[in-house]
N, CA, C and O atoms as a Tinker XYZ file with bonds, in Angstrom:
   500  protein
     1  N   -108.791000  105.229000  144.674000    73     2
     2  CA  -108.156000  106.764000  144.391000    64     1     3
     3  C   -107.253000  106.668000  145.419000    63     2     4     5
     4  O   -107.577000  106.316000  146.553000    81     3
     5  N   -105.702000  107.074000  144.960000    73     3     6
     6  CA  -104.982000  107.283000  146.311000    64     5     7
     7  C   -105.155000  108.562000  147.170000    63     6     8     9
     8  O   -105.524000  109.718000  146.967000    81     7
     9  N   -104.609000  107.639000  148.494000    73     7    10
    10  CA  -105.024000  108.754000  149.617000    64     9    11
    11  C   -103.435000  109.508000  149.800000    63    10    12    13
    12  O   -102.376000  108.881000  149.789000    81    11
    13  N   -103.547000  110.696000  149.933000    73    11    14
    14  CA  -102.094000  110.971000  150.523000    64    13    15
    15  C   -102.664000  111.432000  152.171000    63    14    16    17
    16  O   -103.807000  111.191000  152.559000    81    15
    17  N   -101.596000  112.139000  153.014000    73    15    18
    18  CA  -101.841000  111.833000  154.305000    64    17    19
    19  C   -100.592000  113.919000  154.282000    63    18    20    21
    20  O    -99.367000  113.804000  154.319000    81    19
    21  N   -100.908000  114.662000  154.253000    73    19    22
    22  CA  -100.044000  116.131000  153.930000    64    21    23
    23  C   -100.627000  116.914000  155.116000    63    22    24    25
    24  O   -100.798000  118.133000  155.145000    81    23
    25  N   -100.916000  115.997000  156.129000    73    23    26
    26  CA  -100.650000  117.022000  157.645000    64    25    27
    27  C   -100.521000  115.853000  158.828000    63    26    28    29
    28  O   -101.221000  114.842000  158.886000    81    27
    29  N    -99.807000  116.104000  159.456000    73    27    30
    30  CA   -98.598000  114.879000  160.961000    64    29    31
    31  C    -99.940000  115.091000  161.675000    63    30    32    33
    32  O   -100.567000  115.878000  160.967000    81    31
    33  N   -100.586000  114.795000  162.622000    73    31    34
    34  CA  -101.322000  115.346000  163.369000    64    33    35
    35  C   -100.159000  114.463000  164.507000    63    34    36    37
    36  O    -99.739000  113.308000  164.437000    81    35
    37  N    -99.817000  115.817000  165.771000    73    35    38
    38  CA   -99.222000  114.919000  167.012000    64    37    39
    39  C   -100.810000  115.568000  167.977000    63    38    40    41
    40  O   -101.871000  116.188000  167.901000    81    39
    41  N    -99.399000  114.437000  169.264000    73    39    42
    42  CA  -100.200000  114.372000  169.946000    64    41    43
    43  C   -100.897000  115.614000  171.218000    63    42    44    45
    44  O   -100.137000  116.570000  171.059000    81    43
    45  N   -101.498000  115.856000  171.875000    73    43    46
    46  CA  -102.499000  116.527000  172.544000    64    45    47
    47  C   -101.054000  117.212000  173.400000    63    46    48    49
    48  O   -100.242000  116.378000  173.801000    81    47
    49  N   -100.771000  118.608000  173.652000    73    47    50
    50  CA   -99.771000  119.046000  174.694000    64    49    51
    51  C   -100.738000  119.775000  175.601000    63    50    52    53
    52  O   -100.105000  120.234000  176.552000    81    51
    53  N   -101.788000  120.004000  175.660000    73    51    54
    54  CA  -102.786000  120.824000  176.902000    64    53    55
    55  C   -102.437000  119.838000  178.029000    63    54    56    57
    56  O   -102.526000  118.612000  177.961000    81    55
    57  N   -102.028000  120.565000  179.067000    73    55    58
    58  CA  -102.390000  120.184000  180.355000    64    57    59
    59  C   -103.003000  121.623000  181.243000    63    58    60    61
    60  O   -102.682000  121.373000  182.405000    81    59
    61  N   -103.404000  122.383000  181.240000    73    59    62
    62  CA  -104.087000  123.609000  181.821000    64    61    63
    63  C   -105.385000  124.144000  181.431000    63    62    64    65
    64  O   -105.873000  125.161000  181.923000    81    63
    65  N   -106.021000  123.299000  180.372000    73    63    66
    66  CA  -107.539000  123.814000  179.815000    64    65    67
    67  C   -108.613000  122.232000  179.362000    63    66    68    69
    68  O   -108.435000  121.270000  178.616000    81    67
    69  N   -109.736000  122.686000  180.303000    73    67    70
    70  CA  -111.181000  120.901000  179.733000    64    69    71
    71  C   -110.893000  121.720000  177.821000    63    70    72    73
    72  O   -111.346000  122.655000  177.161000    81    71
    73  N   -110.500000  121.294000  177.761000    73    71    74
    74  CA  -110.993000  121.417000  175.900000    64    73    75
    75  C   -109.779000  120.083000  175.455000    63    74    76    77
    76  O   -109.124000  119.366000  176.212000    81    75
    77  N   -109.813000  120.117000  174.056000    73    75    78
    78  CA  -110.104000  119.060000  172.872000    64    77    79
    79  C   -109.376000  119.773000  171.840000    63    78    80    81
    80  O   -109.751000  120.848000  171.373000    81    79
    81  N   -107.506000  118.668000  171.223000    73    79    82
    82  CA  -106.841000  119.979000  171.079000    64    81    83
    83  C   -106.194000  118.859000  169.573000    63    82    84    85
    84  O   -106.142000  117.632000  169.493000    81    83
    85  N   -105.819000  119.861000  168.640000    73    83    86
    86  CA  -105.215000  119.165000  167.314000    64    85    87
    87  C   -103.694000  119.808000  166.878000    63    86    88    89
    88  O   -103.720000  120.863000  166.245000    81    87
    89  N   -102.602000  119.306000  167.144000    73    87    90
    90  CA  -101.468000  119.935000  166.843000    64    89    91
    91  C   -101.075000  119.257000  165.086000    63    90    92    93
    92  O   -100.619000  118.284000  164.483000    81    91
    93  N   -101.439000  120.112000  164.981000    73    91    94
    94  CA  -100.624000  119.443000  162.858000    64    93    95
    95  C    -99.804000  120.016000  162.565000    63    94    96    97
    96  O    -99.696000  121.185000  162.935000    81    95
    97  N    -98.468000  119.130000  161.404000    73    95    98
    98  CA   -97.335000  119.776000  161.023000    64    97    99
    99  C    -98.282000  119.166000  159.583000    63    98   100   101
   100  O    -99.182000  118.327000  159.557000    81    99
   101  N    -97.534000  120.131000  158.237000    73    99   102
   102  CA   -97.784000  119.889000  157.173000    64   101   103
   103  C    -97.332000  119.267000  156.574000    63   102   104   105
   104  O    -96.469000  120.139000  156.473000    81   103
   105  N    -96.827000  118.176000  155.704000    73   103   106
   106  CA   -95.878000  117.443000  155.274000    64   105   107
   107  C    -95.616000  117.901000  154.240000    63   106   108   109
   108  O    -96.449000  117.694000  153.358000    81   107
   109  N    -94.791000  118.443000  153.994000    73   107   110
   110  CA   -94.633000  118.673000  152.232000    64   109   111
   111  C    -94.410000  118.282000  151.236000    63   110   112   113
   112  O    -94.761000  118.559000  150.089000    81   111
   113  N    -93.459000  117.225000  151.922000    73   111   114
   114  CA   -93.183000  115.807000  150.813000    64   113   115
   115  C    -94.434000  115.525000  150.219000    63   114   116   117
   116  O    -94.635000  114.961000  149.143000    81   115
   117  N    -95.287000  115.990000  151.055000    73   115   118
   118  CA   -96.698000  114.873000  149.710000    64   117   119
   119  C    -97.553000  115.020000  148.895000    63   118   120   121
   120  O    -98.274000  114.137000  148.430000    81   119
   121  N    -97.554000  116.922000  148.475000    73   119   122
   122  CA   -97.251000  116.806000  148.323000    64   121   123
   123  C    -97.190000  116.743000  146.404000    63   122   124   125
   124  O    -96.307000  115.911000  146.192000    81   123
   125  N    -97.765000  117.283000  144.908000    73   123   126
   126  CA   -97.486000  115.935000  143.843000    64   125   127
   127  C    -95.334000  117.038000  143.415000    63   126   128   129
   128  O    -94.314000  116.709000  142.810000    81   127
   129  N    -95.758000  118.207000  144.154000    73   127   130
   130  CA   -94.440000  118.811000  142.911000    64   129   131
   131  C    -93.500000  119.712000  144.035000    63   130   132   133
   132  O    -93.806000  120.522000  144.910000    81   131
   133  N    -92.334000  119.205000  143.605000    73   131   134
   134  CA   -91.131000  119.939000  145.390000    64   133   135
   135  C    -91.513000  121.228000  146.065000    63   134   136   137
   136  O    -90.897000  122.174000  145.572000    81   135
   137  N    -92.505000  121.639000  147.240000    73   135   138
   138  CA   -92.112000  122.961000  147.230000    64   137   139
   139  C    -90.923000  123.196000  147.383000    63   138   140   141
   140  O    -90.103000  122.352000  147.747000    81   139
   141  N    -90.627000  124.603000  147.077000    73   139   142
   142  CA   -89.660000  125.312000  146.767000    64   141   143
   143  C    -89.684000  127.017000  147.887000    63   142   144   145
   144  O    -89.373000  127.138000  149.072000    81   143
   145  N    -90.091000  127.903000  147.067000    73   143   146
   146  CA   -90.379000  129.446000  147.659000    64   145   147
   147  C    -91.982000  129.021000  147.530000    63   146   148   149
   148  O    -91.931000  128.582000  146.381000    81   147
   149  N    -93.533000  128.833000  147.972000    73   147   150
   150  CA   -94.167000  128.695000  147.744000    64   149   151
   151  C    -95.373000  128.909000  149.398000    63   150   152   153
   152  O    -95.117000  129.038000  150.596000    81   151
   153  N    -96.412000  128.862000  148.757000    73   151   154
   154  CA   -96.839000  129.533000  150.038000    64   153   155
   155  C    -98.469000  127.485000  149.939000    63   154   156   157
   156  O    -98.754000  126.503000  149.254000    81   155
   157  N    -98.845000  128.248000  151.240000    73   155   158
   158  CA   -99.958000  126.513000  151.932000    64   157   159
   159  C   -100.961000  127.168000  151.822000    63   158   160   161
   160  O   -100.887000  128.272000  152.362000    81   159
   161  N   -101.977000  126.910000  151.286000    73   159   162
   162  CA  -103.600000  127.978000  151.762000    64   161   163
   163  C   -104.252000  127.031000  151.749000    63   162   164   165
   164  O   -104.466000  126.294000  150.787000    81   163
   165  N   -104.836000  126.900000  153.349000    73   163   166
   166  CA  -105.962000  126.632000  153.795000    64   165   167
   167  C   -106.856000  127.245000  154.712000    63   166   168   169
   168  O   -106.650000  127.615000  155.868000    81   167
   169  N   -108.315000  127.313000  153.719000    73   167   170
   170  CA  -109.471000  127.913000  153.987000    64   169   171
   171  C   -110.152000  126.614000  154.967000    63   170   172   173
   172  O   -109.883000  125.428000  155.157000    81   171
   173  N   -111.002000  127.418000  155.365000    73   171   174
   174  CA  -111.489000  126.619000  157.014000    64   173   175
   175  C   -113.222000  126.831000  156.830000    63   174   176   177
   176  O   -113.557000  128.012000  156.750000    81   175
   177  N   -114.075000  126.052000  156.773000    73   175   178
   178  CA  -115.495000  126.585000  157.509000    64   177   179
   179  C   -115.926000  125.373000  159.075000    63   178   180   181
   180  O   -116.210000  124.212000  159.369000    81   179
   181  N   -115.688000  126.750000  159.642000    73   179   182
   182  CA  -115.916000  126.108000  160.765000    64   181   183
   183  C   -117.852000  126.478000  161.212000    63   182   184   185
   184  O   -118.533000  127.470000  160.950000    81   183
   185  N   -118.362000  124.628000  162.277000    73   183   186
   186  CA  -119.419000  124.698000  161.128000    64   185   187
   187  C   -120.108000  124.734000  163.145000    63   186   188   189
   188  O   -120.107000  123.620000  163.670000    81   187
   189  N   -120.598000  125.903000  164.035000    73   187   190
   190  CA  -120.947000  125.207000  164.905000    64   189   191
   191  C   -122.449000  125.329000  165.395000    63   190   192   193
   192  O   -122.894000  126.450000  165.152000    81   191
   193  N   -123.263000  124.567000  165.958000    73   191   194
   194  CA  -124.166000  124.520000  166.606000    64   193   195
   195  C   -124.261000  124.732000  168.144000    63   194   196   197
   196  O   -123.954000  123.652000  168.648000    81   195
   197  N   -124.514000  125.528000  168.999000    73   195   198
   198  CA  -124.914000  125.537000  170.000000    64   197   199
   199  C   -126.052000  125.281000  170.657000    63   198   200   201
   200  O   -126.340000  126.449000  170.921000    81   199
   201  N   -127.243000  124.417000  171.296000    73   199   202
   202  CA  -128.479000  123.768000  171.514000    64   201   203
   203  C   -129.068000  124.819000  170.703000    63   202   204   205
   204  O   -129.369000  125.997000  170.891000    81   203
   205  N   -129.164000  123.547000  169.213000    73   203   206
   206  CA  -129.736000  124.137000  168.317000    64   205   207
   207  C   -129.953000  126.032000  167.111000    63   206   208   209
   208  O   -130.650000  126.443000  166.183000    81   207
   209  N   -128.759000  126.559000  168.060000    73   207   210
   210  CA  -128.352000  127.716000  167.283000    64   209   211
   211  C   -127.049000  127.823000  166.403000    63   210   212   213
   212  O   -125.900000  127.950000  166.827000    81   211
   213  N   -127.464000  127.745000  165.084000    73   211   214
   214  CA  -125.928000  127.116000  164.445000    64   213   215
   215  C   -124.946000  128.163000  163.705000    63   214   216   217
   216  O   -125.518000  128.809000  162.827000    81   215
   217  N   -123.634000  128.443000  163.885000    73   215   218
   218  CA  -123.286000  129.522000  163.384000    64   217   219
   219  C   -122.589000  129.500000  161.866000    63   218   220   221
   220  O   -122.430000  128.280000  161.819000    81   219
   221  N   -122.084000  129.954000  160.649000    73   219   222
   222  CA  -120.286000  129.035000  160.371000    64   221   223
   223  C   -118.972000  130.416000  160.687000    63   222   224   225
   224  O   -118.542000  131.528000  160.996000    81   223
   225  N   -118.948000  129.542000  160.414000    73   223   226
   226  CA  -117.683000  130.693000  160.574000    64   225   227
   227  C   -116.791000  130.099000  159.198000    63   226   228   229
   228  O   -116.924000  128.903000  158.934000    81   227
   229  N   -115.593000  131.224000  158.051000    73   227   230
   230  CA  -114.783000  131.297000  157.356000    64   229   231
   231  C   -113.609000  132.075000  156.549000    63   230   232   233
   232  O   -113.530000  132.986000  155.725000    81   231
   233  N   -112.931000  131.391000  157.099000    73   231   234
   234  CA  -111.655000  132.343000  157.021000    64   233   235
   235  C   -110.342000  130.779000  156.045000    63   234   236   237
   236  O   -110.609000  129.608000  155.777000    81   235
   237  N   -109.097000  131.557000  155.829000    73   235   238
   238  CA  -108.179000  130.831000  155.134000    64   237   239
   239  C   -106.982000  131.175000  156.346000    63   238   240   241
   240  O   -106.903000  132.169000  157.067000    81   239
   241  N   -106.111000  129.993000  156.282000    73   239   242
   242  CA  -104.683000  130.754000  156.618000    64   241   243
   243  C   -103.788000  130.342000  155.047000    63   242   244   245
   244  O   -104.095000  129.948000  153.922000    81   243
   245  N   -102.561000  130.705000  155.782000    73   243   246
   246  CA  -101.097000  130.317000  154.690000    64   245   247
   247  C   -100.213000  130.214000  155.471000    63   246   248   249
   248  O   -100.173000  130.768000  156.570000    81   247
   249  N    -99.514000  129.598000  155.072000    73   247   250
   250  CA   -97.746000  128.263000  155.357000    64   249   251
   251  C    -96.541000  129.010000  154.291000    63   250   252   253
   252  O    -96.573000  128.870000  153.069000    81   251
   253  N    -95.717000  129.648000  154.873000    73   251   254
   254  CA   -94.497000  130.113000  153.993000    64   253   255
   255  C    -93.509000  128.380000  153.902000    63   254   256   257
   256  O    -92.916000  127.816000  154.822000    81   255
   257  N    -93.699000  127.846000  152.147000    73   255   258
   258  CA   -92.894000  127.358000  152.056000    64   257   259
   259  C    -91.202000  127.783000  151.713000    63   258   260   261
   260  O    -91.043000  128.740000  150.956000    81   259
   261  N    -90.403000  127.333000  152.064000    73   259   262
   262  CA   -89.162000  127.904000  151.177000    64   261   263
   263  C    -88.010000  126.968000  151.470000    63   262   264   265
   264  O    -87.378000  126.974000  152.527000    81   263
   265  N    -87.714000  125.884000  150.089000    73   263   266
   266  CA   -86.402000  125.238000  150.076000    64   265   267
   267  C    -86.985000  124.043000  150.509000    63   266   268   269
   268  O    -86.156000  123.138000  150.594000    81   267
   269  N    -88.485000  123.629000  150.908000    73   267   270
   270  CA   -89.273000  122.067000  151.018000    64   269   271
   271  C    -89.621000  122.324000  152.865000    63   270   272   273
   272  O    -90.280000  121.658000  153.663000    81   271
   273  N    -88.829000  123.594000  153.010000    73   271   274
   274  CA   -89.940000  123.675000  154.728000    64   273   275
   275  C    -90.514000  124.285000  155.037000    63   274   276   277
   276  O    -90.376000  125.397000  154.527000    81   275
   277  N    -91.637000  124.138000  156.108000    73   275   278
   278  CA   -92.706000  125.364000  156.151000    64   277   279
   279  C    -92.261000  125.796000  158.141000    63   278   280   281
   280  O    -92.277000  125.623000  159.359000    81   279
   281  N    -92.037000  126.240000  157.304000    73   279   282
   282  CA   -91.951000  127.710000  158.855000    64   281   283
   283  C    -92.910000  128.142000  159.379000    63   282   284   285
   284  O    -93.952000  128.766000  159.174000    81   283
   285  N    -92.017000  127.418000  160.504000    73   283   286
   286  CA   -93.195000  128.304000  161.518000    64   285   287
   287  C    -92.457000  129.242000  162.208000    63   286   288   289
   288  O    -91.560000  129.965000  161.774000    81   287
   289  N    -93.086000  129.138000  163.743000    73   287   290
   290  CA   -91.962000  130.497000  164.909000    64   289   291
   291  C    -91.419000  130.024000  166.028000    63   290   292   293
   292  O    -91.987000  129.705000  167.073000    81   291
   293  N    -90.138000  129.992000  165.717000    73   291   294
   294  CA   -88.925000  129.097000  167.092000    64   293   295
   295  C    -90.420000  128.707000  168.474000    63   294   296   297
   296  O    -90.404000  127.664000  169.128000    81   295
   297  N    -91.414000  129.661000  168.617000    73   295   298
   298  CA   -92.203000  129.611000  169.973000    64   297   299
   299  C    -93.337000  128.824000  169.131000    63   298   300   301
   300  O    -94.447000  129.311000  169.345000    81   299
   301  N    -93.347000  128.114000  168.543000    73   299   302
   302  CA   -94.870000  127.507000  167.629000    64   301   303
   303  C    -94.626000  125.682000  167.854000    63   302   304   305
   304  O    -93.889000  125.075000  167.077000    81   303
   305  N    -95.178000  125.135000  168.736000    73   303   306
   306  CA   -94.924000  123.545000  169.144000    64   305   307
   307  C    -94.766000  122.629000  167.202000    63   306   308   309
   308  O    -93.828000  121.961000  166.767000    81   307
   309  N    -96.366000  123.088000  166.371000    73   307   310
   310  CA   -96.656000  123.253000  165.333000    64   309   311
   311  C    -96.813000  123.553000  164.631000    63   310   312   313
   312  O    -96.352000  124.678000  164.826000    81   311
   313  N    -97.332000  123.584000  163.201000    73   311   314
   314  CA   -97.803000  124.300000  162.069000    64   313   315
   315  C    -98.926000  125.179000  162.467000    63   314   316   317
   316  O    -99.015000  126.404000  162.548000    81   315
   317  N    -99.813000  124.150000  162.706000    73   315   318
   318  CA  -101.702000  125.278000  162.145000    64   317   319
   319  C   -101.940000  124.000000  164.455000    63   318   320   321
   320  O   -101.259000  123.016000  164.747000    81   319
   321  N   -102.938000  124.587000  165.298000    73   319   322
   322  CA  -103.552000  124.246000  166.540000    64   321   323
   323  C   -105.141000  124.805000  166.409000    63   322   324   325
   324  O   -105.651000  125.916000  166.267000    81   323
   325  N   -105.482000  123.864000  166.496000    73   323   326
   326  CA  -107.671000  123.551000  166.681000    64   325   327
   327  C   -107.133000  122.941000  167.363000    63   326   328   329
   328  O   -106.316000  122.033000  167.514000    81   327
   329  N   -108.549000  124.484000  168.338000    73   327   330
   330  CA  -108.139000  124.324000  170.199000    64   329   331
   331  C   -110.175000  124.237000  170.625000    63   330   332   333
   332  O   -110.961000  124.811000  169.872000    81   331
   333  N   -110.803000  123.261000  172.190000    73   331   334
   334  CA  -112.062000  123.763000  171.648000    64   333   335
   335  C   -111.806000  124.007000  173.285000    63   334   336   337
   336  O   -110.672000  123.789000  173.712000    81   335
   337  N   -112.753000  124.415000  174.116000    73   335   338
   338  CA  -112.312000  123.628000  175.024000    64   337   339
   339  C   -111.871000  125.907000  176.497000    63   338   340   341
   340  O   -111.237000  126.915000  176.186000    81   339
   341  N   -112.352000  125.689000  177.315000    73   339   342
   342  CA  -111.722000  126.456000  178.436000    64   341   343
   343  C   -110.993000  125.813000  179.600000    63   342   344   345
   344  O   -110.940000  124.719000  180.162000    81   343
   345  N   -110.166000  127.681000  179.739000    73   343   346
   346  CA  -109.524000  128.148000  180.758000    64   345   347
   347  C   -109.536000  127.413000  182.591000    63   346   348   349
   348  O   -110.383000  127.785000  183.403000    81   347
   349  N   -108.392000  126.316000  182.957000    73   347   350
   350  CA  -109.695000  126.137000  183.695000    64   349   351
   351  C   -109.622000  126.748000  185.032000    63   350   352   353
   352  O   -109.986000  126.308000  186.122000    81   351
   353  N   -109.163000  127.676000  184.757000    73   351   354
   354  CA  -108.967000  129.377000  186.067000    64   353   355
   355  C   -109.598000  129.947000  185.958000    63   354   356   357
   356  O   -109.899000  130.574000  186.974000    81   355
   357  N   -110.231000  130.206000  184.913000    73   355   358
   358  CA  -111.418000  130.874000  183.441000    64   357   359
   359  C   -112.643000  130.420000  184.805000    63   358   360   361
   360  O   -113.400000  131.237000  184.279000    81   359
   361  N   -113.134000  130.103000  185.519000    73   359   362
   362  CA  -114.710000  130.378000  186.778000    64   361   363
   363  C   -115.700000  130.647000  185.851000    63   362   364   365
   364  O   -116.624000  129.947000  185.436000    81   363
   365  N   -115.337000  131.827000  185.584000    73   363   366
   366  CA  -116.858000  132.433000  184.905000    64   365   367
   367  C   -117.704000  131.641000  183.282000    63   366   368   369
   368  O   -118.779000  131.064000  183.118000    81   367
   369  N   -116.675000  131.967000  182.437000    73   367   370
   370  CA  -116.676000  130.444000  181.387000    64   369   371
   371  C   -116.754000  129.052000  181.444000    63   370   372   373
   372  O   -117.350000  128.438000  180.559000    81   371
   373  N   -116.438000  128.716000  181.997000    73   371   374
   374  CA  -116.639000  127.069000  182.899000    64   373   375
   375  C   -118.283000  127.383000  183.449000    63   374   376   377
   376  O   -119.037000  126.643000  182.816000    81   375
   377  N   -118.802000  127.974000  184.116000    73   375   378
   378  CA  -120.109000  128.030000  184.164000    64   377   379
   379  C   -120.713000  127.973000  183.662000    63   378   380   381
   380  O   -121.680000  127.224000  183.798000    81   379
   381  N   -120.413000  129.115000  182.318000    73   379   382
   382  CA  -121.635000  129.665000  181.529000    64   381   383
   383  C   -121.635000  128.255000  180.006000    63   382   384   385
   384  O   -122.511000  127.884000  179.224000    81   383
   385  N   -120.288000  127.892000  180.200000    73   383   386
   386  CA  -120.692000  126.002000  179.262000    64   385   387
   387  C   -121.523000  126.034000  180.272000    63   386   388   389
   388  O   -121.869000  127.165000  180.613000    81   387
   389  N   -122.083000  124.882000  181.035000    73   387   390
   390  CA  -122.231000  123.753000  181.779000    64   389   391
   391  C   -124.299000  123.754000  181.204000    63   390   392   393
   392  O   -124.974000  124.657000  180.712000    81   391
   393  N   -124.532000  122.832000  181.450000    73   391   394
   394  CA  -125.624000  122.507000  180.294000    64   393   395
   395  C   -125.637000  122.639000  179.636000    63   394   396   397
   396  O   -126.465000  121.822000  179.233000    81   395
   397  N   -125.124000  123.483000  178.352000    73   395   398
   398  CA  -125.412000  123.571000  177.279000    64   397   399
   399  C   -124.706000  122.517000  176.364000    63   398   400   401
   400  O   -123.549000  122.118000  176.497000    81   399
   401  N   -125.910000  122.015000  175.098000    73   399   402
   402  CA  -124.669000  121.382000  174.337000    64   401   403
   403  C   -125.195000  121.182000  172.549000    63   402   404   405
   404  O   -126.299000  121.201000  172.004000    81   403
   405  N   -123.722000  120.987000  172.022000    73   403   406
   406  CA  -123.827000  121.664000  170.530000    64   405   407
   407  C   -122.803000  120.638000  169.898000    63   406   408   409
   408  O   -122.608000  119.673000  170.637000    81   407
   409  N   -122.338000  120.624000  169.107000    73   407   410
   410  CA  -120.853000  120.424000  168.076000    64   409   411
   411  C   -120.829000  121.031000  166.889000    63   410   412   413
   412  O   -121.599000  121.295000  165.966000    81   411
   413  N   -119.377000  121.214000  167.283000    73   411   414
   414  CA  -118.727000  121.839000  166.426000    64   413   415
   415  C   -118.216000  120.431000  165.176000    63   414   416   417
   416  O   -117.937000  119.238000  165.294000    81   415
   417  N   -118.305000  121.362000  164.088000    73   415   418
   418  CA  -117.848000  120.628000  162.547000    64   417   419
   419  C   -116.196000  121.150000  162.057000    63   418   420   421
   420  O   -115.916000  122.265000  162.495000    81   419
   421  N   -115.410000  120.669000  161.453000    73   419   422
   422  CA  -114.395000  121.677000  161.088000    64   421   423
   423  C   -114.172000  121.180000  159.845000    63   422   424   425
   424  O   -114.227000  119.982000  159.570000    81   423
   425  N   -113.938000  122.001000  159.130000    73   423   426
   426  CA  -114.111000  121.032000  157.012000    64   425   427
   427  C   -112.994000  122.099000  156.664000    63   426   428   429
   428  O   -113.256000  123.278000  156.427000    81   427
   429  N   -111.531000  121.477000  156.660000    73   427   430
   430  CA  -110.383000  122.331000  155.654000    64   429   431
   431  C   -110.270000  121.679000  155.331000    63   430   432   433
   432  O   -110.431000  120.486000  155.590000    81   431
   433  N   -109.530000  122.919000  153.741000    73   431   434
   434  CA  -109.036000  122.501000  152.642000    64   433   435
   435  C   -107.802000  123.809000  152.225000    63   434   436   437
   436  O   -107.664000  125.018000  152.411000    81   435
   437  N   -106.935000  122.466000  151.439000    73   435   438
   438  CA  -106.151000  122.575000  151.653000    64   437   439
   439  C   -105.744000  123.347000  149.957000    63   438   440   441
   440  O   -106.532000  122.914000  149.117000    81   439
   441  N   -105.017000  124.054000  149.538000    73   439   442
   442  CA  -104.363000  124.486000  148.123000    64   441   443
   443  C   -103.156000  124.732000  148.235000    63   442   444   445
   444  O   -102.880000  125.571000  149.091000    81   443
   445  N   -102.072000  124.158000  147.492000    73   443   446
   446  CA  -101.023000  125.117000  147.134000    64   445   447
   447  C   -100.551000  126.328000  145.661000    63   446   448   449
   448  O   -100.628000  126.234000  144.436000    81   447
   449  N   -100.072000  127.388000  146.610000    73   447   450
   450  CA  -100.044000  128.316000  146.090000    64   449   451
   451  C    -98.563000  128.818000  145.530000    63   450   452   453
   452  O    -97.732000  129.528000  146.095000    81   451
   453  N    -98.538000  128.359000  144.561000    73   451   454
   454  CA   -96.752000  128.495000  143.714000    64   453   455
   455  C    -96.561000  129.967000  143.396000    63   454   456   457
   456  O    -97.559000  130.618000  143.088000    81   455
   457  N    -95.549000  130.464000  143.434000    73   455   458
   458  CA   -94.372000  131.349000  143.359000    64   457   459
   459  C    -94.866000  132.170000  141.821000    63   458   460   461
   460  O    -94.555000  131.613000  140.768000    81   459
   461  N    -95.423000  133.129000  141.791000    73   459   462
   462  CA   -95.175000  133.888000  140.338000    64   461   463
   463  C    -96.317000  133.967000  140.151000    63   462   464   465
   464  O    -96.718000  134.912000  139.472000    81   463
   465  N    -97.542000  132.715000  140.846000    73   463   466
   466  CA   -98.720000  133.269000  140.862000    64   465   467
   467  C    -99.579000  134.406000  140.804000    63   466   468   469
   468  O    -99.344000  135.004000  141.853000    81   467
   469  N   -100.616000  135.168000  140.040000    73   467   470
   470  CA  -100.761000  136.312000  140.977000    64   469   471
   471  C   -102.104000  136.454000  142.374000    63   470   472   473
   472  O   -102.941000  137.346000  142.512000    81   471
   473  N   -101.853000  135.140000  143.288000    73   471   474
   474  CA  -101.929000  135.165000  144.512000    64   473   475
   475  C   -101.087000  135.350000  145.331000    63   474   476   477
   476  O   -101.197000  135.777000  146.480000    81   475
   477  N    -99.944000  134.939000  144.595000    73   475   478
   478  CA   -98.665000  134.188000  145.126000    64   477   479
   479  C    -98.506000  136.665000  146.170000    63   478   480   481
   480  O    -98.215000  137.051000  147.302000    81   479
   481  N    -98.781000  137.184000  145.266000    73   479   482
   482  CA   -98.412000  138.425000  146.063000    64   481   483
   483  C    -99.208000  138.928000  147.265000    63   482   484   485
   484  O    -98.446000  139.486000  148.055000    81   483
   485  N   -100.230000  138.925000  147.595000    73   483   486
   486  CA  -100.370000  139.353000  147.607000    64   485   487
   487  C   -100.949000  138.424000  148.937000    63   486   488   489
   488  O   -101.838000  138.965000  149.595000    81   487
   489  N   -100.486000  137.031000  149.375000    73   487   490
   490  CA  -101.021000  136.287000  150.486000    64   489   491
   491  C    -99.272000  136.929000  151.152000    63   490   492   493
   492  O    -98.972000  137.329000  152.277000    81   491
   493  N    -98.437000  136.787000  149.906000    73   491   494
   494  CA   -96.959000  136.905000  150.997000    64   493   495
   495  C    -97.199000  138.880000  151.849000    63   494   496   497
   496  O    -96.590000  139.383000  152.793000    81   495
   497  N    -97.965000  139.283000  151.242000    73   495   498
   498  CA   -97.992000  140.751000  152.046000    64   497   499
   499  C    -98.572000  141.038000  152.655000    63   498   500
   500  O    -98.443000  142.157000  153.151000    81   499
């Protein structure tokens, strides 16, 4: 099976957090077809188990691709950021986390929504 990299992970730039972070950019050239005025949609399933209590979050994110370029705001370092942790200046949050154990599983699934498809207008709005 051929494996393609459709996300490029960038180095963590956190300097003021006790956190793990993952900065990611989409590699639009890795898709089978040219992306013109389309959307990359990512489905996220986030499973947390803290002190034996399991919770699941489920949501979607979308990125607009115009002329092969995935858009991002000028203030953004990357297309996507996934981060876990507490700010160093938030002493109460840090104290509350001490003594707890758990795990977090982040499960992404990406799909391409082409212009003219039934979901395109809904995502754009």
